[in-house]
N, C-alpha and C positions, 0 to 999 in steps of 0.2 A: 481467449481472454478477451473482457470487453476494451474497445477502443476509446479515446474522445477527444475534440479538441484543446477541451479545459477541464481539470478536474482540482476541486476548491478543496482544500482540507479543513475541515472545521467546518457547522451546521449554524453557526451562532451570527449573530445580527452582523457581521463586515460580511460572512461569506454568502449567506443568502441575499444577499444587495449584491456581491460577486457575480450568483452566479446567474442571479437573473441581466443586470448588466451584459455577461458577456455571451447567454442566451437569443437575448434582443438583436444583439449582432448577427445574431448567425452562426453560432458556435455549438458544436454537440458538448455538452456542460455536466458534469456529473460533481455531487455533493458525496462527500465522505465523512461522516460523523459520526464518534465512536460510541455517541452513547443510543439510548432508544425512542429518544424523539431529539428533533428540532430548536434550538433558541430554548433550554431551560433556564440560562440564567438574564437571557430577556424578559423572562415571565417576572423574575422579582427584579428585574430593578427599578430604581426606583421607590421602593415599597410596592411593588407590585402596582405604580401610576404610569411608572415609563416616560422618566424627563427626557424626552425626542432629541430636543437641540434645544439651543440656546439664542437669543432674538442678537446677543453681543456676540455673535461669531467669531471672533477672531484671533490670532496665533498667541496673543500675548496671556492669553490661559491657560496656555500647556508649557510644558517643561520647556529651559531653554535650549536646548542641545536638539529638539525638534521642530522649533518652530518652523525654521528654511522649508521643511519640509513638509510641515501643514500649511504654512501660506501656498505653496505652489499647489497642496492638493484642494485645498480649498479655492482657488483661483478657476480651478474648472469643475467643481461640484459644490457649492459652495451654500450661505442658508438659504436661497429662495430656490437653490437646484432642489436639495432634498428634501423640502415643505412640495414643490410640484410631483416631484417622486411619488409622496406617498399619497399626494391627492389626489394623482390619478388613478392612484391605485384603490380610492374608493375609504380614504381615512380622513375624518376629518378632525382641525385639533382647536385651541387654543392657548392664549401665552398670557404666564399669572407671572407676572417680577419677572419678565425679562424668559421665563423655564416655559417650555412649548413640550403640551401633553393633549394625548389622545382623547377626544370630547367624553369618550367613556370612561374614562381616568382609569382603564383596566388596559395591563401590559400584553394579555389575552388578544386583543382587539387587532394590535399593533403585527402581534404573530404568525395569526389566522389568515391576516392581509396580504403577509408578505405569501405564506403558502399557498392562500390561494393562489398570488401571482405563478407561485412555482409550478402548482399543477395546470392553469393554463399553456403556459411555458410547455408542459410536459420534459421540465427537467427531474430525471432520477435523482432519486436519493439511497445512497448507501449508508445504512444504518447499521451500527453496531461494527464499522469498520476501522479501526484502530488502527491509523498509518503509522508504521514504525520504519520505514525506510523508500530513500528517493533513487532510484540507481537510473544512469543514464542506458538509453536504450534506443536504438534506430532516430537520433538526431531526436528524440524527445525526453520520456522517462518513464519507467514502471515502478508503480506505486503497491508496495507489498505491508498488507497488514496483517496485523501479531498474528490472525488466526492461520494464517496463509492465504487469503484470497490475494490474488492481485489484478492490477487494472495500466492501461496504457494511456499516455496522454501526452500530447504534443509543448502543451503550456501547463504548468502548478500553479496556484494562489493559494497560496502559505494564509489562514488566516485564524488557526487556535489560539482561543484566549489566554492568558495571561496566569496567572494562579490563583486566584479568588475562589473562594466555592468552589472547592476542588471536585466535592461530592456531584455537582454540577456539571463535571466535566471539563473543567479547569485543572489540567493538573502540570501545566506548562510543558509540556511533549510539541509540543511546535518549535521549542528551543533547540532541543533534541534533534530534530528535522533539523533548524536551517546548519546546527555544529557539524553534520553530516556536510552538508555543502559548502563549508567553511565559513561562515559569518561567525564573527563575533557577538558574544553576549553579553550585555548591559547586565549585571548579577541581579533578578527583580530583586524585589524588597514587597512586603504588605503596605498600602496608602490609605490615604482614606479610613481611620484604624484608630479603635480605644488604643490608648496607653497607659501602660502596666507602673505601678507607684508604689513603695512602702512609707509608705505616710499616714501617723493614724490618724490625722484629721480626714483622710478619706472615708476611712470607715465610719467616724463619727458623722459625716455627712453623709453618709451610701442614701443612696435617693434623692437628693437634694438637687435640686435642678436652679440655675441662676443663670443671668445675662450676664454677659463681660466679657473683658477683651483678655486676648493670651498673648503669647509670643513665645518662639520657639528656639532658643538660645543654645546652640553649640561653644563650648570651648569660651562661654562669656560671651559670642557675638551672635547678636540677632538676625534670627535665618528667617524666620516668617512672623508673621503677623496678624492676627482675626480676630473677630468680632461678632459674638452670638451665643446660643445656651452654651454650657459650661454642667454635664451633667457627673456628680461623682457616685463612683461606684465601691462595692470592697473588692475591687483590683486596681484600684487607680481612676482615669479621667476619661471623660467621654464627652458626647454632645457636639453637636455641630461645628464649633467654635475647634473644638480639638480633632476633630475630621480634618481641618482645613491647613492644620499648620503640622499635623503626623508625618509628610513627606519627609522633610526636614529630619524629619526625627529616628525616623525608621531606616533614613538612608544611611544617615552617623552611627544606630548600632548596629542596624544589620548586614551592612553593608562595607563601613566602615571598621564596624569595630571600636565604637569611639565607647566610653564611660561617662562623657562628661555633659549630655544631653538633660537639659533640663527648660519646666517652662512654666514663664511668670502669669498668675492670674492677676488681672486686676477685677477684681468684686464689685465694684463701683466705680464703673467706667460713665458712667451718667453725673458724679459730679468730679468738680476737680482737686487734686491733692489741699489746695487749700480752703476750698467749701465743703470738703468732709470735716478737716479739721474744726472748724468754726464752728460746725452742724454740731458735731460732739462737741467742742466746750460748752458749748448751750445746754448740751443735757447732762454734762454732770450731775448738777442739785435735782435733775429734774426726774430724771430716765432710772430705775432702779438693774442693778446690773443683771437680772432677766432679762428684761427686756431694752437693754440700752441700744442695741442694734436694731431696733424693732420699726418697721419703715423703712429701711436701708436695705435690709438684708433681710430674707427670712426666720423665723425663730426660729429654727432648729439651731442657726449661727451663731449664736448667747451663749447656749451650754458649750458647744464647741469649741469658743475661745474665752470658755471660762476665768482660764489663766491670766490671760491678757487685759481681758474687762476687768478684773478685780484688780489691778496694779493701778487702772484709772492713769495710762501714762498714754496721754493722745497719741502724738509722735508715734509711739510704738504702736498703737493698734489701726493708725491710717498708714506705717507703713507695711502693714502686715496685709491689709485691705485693698490696697492699693498696687503689690506688689507680693504676693504671697508665694514661694517657688517651688518647686517639687522637682524633683532628682527622678527623671526618670531611665526605670530599669529596663524596660521592655515594651513589646506591643501585644494585642493580642490576636496576633496569625494571621493566616489566610483565610478562616471560618470566619472573622468577622470583617475582614476588609474590604470595601470599595471596588477597590483598585488596586492595580498593580504599577511600579513604579521598576521602570528595566525592560529588558526585552531584548530585543535584534539590535544591533547599535544601526542608527540611520543614516550614518555615514557611507553605509556601505548601499545602500539602495539610493536607485534614480530620482530624483525630486520631480512631480510630474507625473511620473510613471508607476514607482513603485515597485519598478525591478530591479531586481538584483544587479548587481554589479559585480558580483563575482561570477555568477553564474547563469548563463543568459535563457530566456523561458520560465525562470521560476520569479514569483510575485510576492509581495507581503501588502496585509491590510488587515486594522483593526488593533488589537490589544497587545498580537505577538509581535507589536516594533514596543523600539523604549519612545512611547509616546502616553505622555499622561495630560490630561486637562482635569483642573476645578470642579470639582463637582455642582452641578446646574447642568446638565444634560450636553456636557463638551466632550465626553468620553462616548457617551452613542455617536450624537454627531459626527466624531471622527472616524465610526465604525463604519457609518450610512457611506461616509465622502470617500474614506480611502476603499470599504468593497465594492463602492462602483466605480473610483475610477482604475485601479485595480480590473476590474473586469473590460474594462476599456481596454487598457492595454494587453491584455492576453489576448484580445483577440486581435490584437494587430499584425 
């Protein structure tokens, strides 16, 4: 049976960096990855462009429960450290609107740079190794795969991703391993995910995209707000603004089993209610019903709102455009979600180290933990930073 100082379970962004970090400290390290190659999810990150980082890298951009842990990790390996790490590997980057990308605009460049470093360091990779059991053995651990393979290690770093894009290897298996070791799992739910709605307006406006301001309301209370694109689809609502407020709604529906989630859409955020009222009043005797909203919204909206436009009730039209409410019936699930909200309870993990408070010698990194950042490079930044720190701590 092969013996290593450190075994990294999961060959994604966090796992690769953890292995590099630990190996540089002189440890014998192995990566155990269930898929036939490393970094499959990394290749699709940022629509294939790989939004690696954000210039505004602070804990306030992460879920409240995780902020203390996130702060402790970024204090050890922050924005500049991440940038220097990749520059040291030969990767050139650029920043646009605070979002940092590889100069090639291609995620495969990032993965190849990381794989090159693994080869330089002679880090072995066990592909097709789906870890299903971690057992105590001689002061360390034995890790068993589903196919019966075994390896021994002194310390283990769990970096398996969340549950998004299961076909690419993220199936929540790290949660099962963590539970074996006594850890609590905050129920994972899809986040940054399109929402499902049963509303004829979505069908009428299918394919239409507008700039809008949106609010997520649970039991009538505003939980989150965003401004950006809203895309109407045959199943409901999508677009960047919807993705940005979807976490609270997904938690309410999928974790708390509530049925009172609503999205309010302001279709004319560039005009106050009074400005919109005055403009529509001006149009009453000038514009036909078929063109009444032209110049404010795409032409298709005139037909979609035909019933209320016929009445020429300015107050009703303003209320509809500024606060159209959609009852949310669900989310589009793991195959369309960008992130996982939930995971290993961060209160059971040591700040600054990422070692388990329950089981000595066990460390965590990446999306396996209940750490979720906003869109814009925050989740990959967490993967890099937590992976690096876990690799260091696993070397102590």
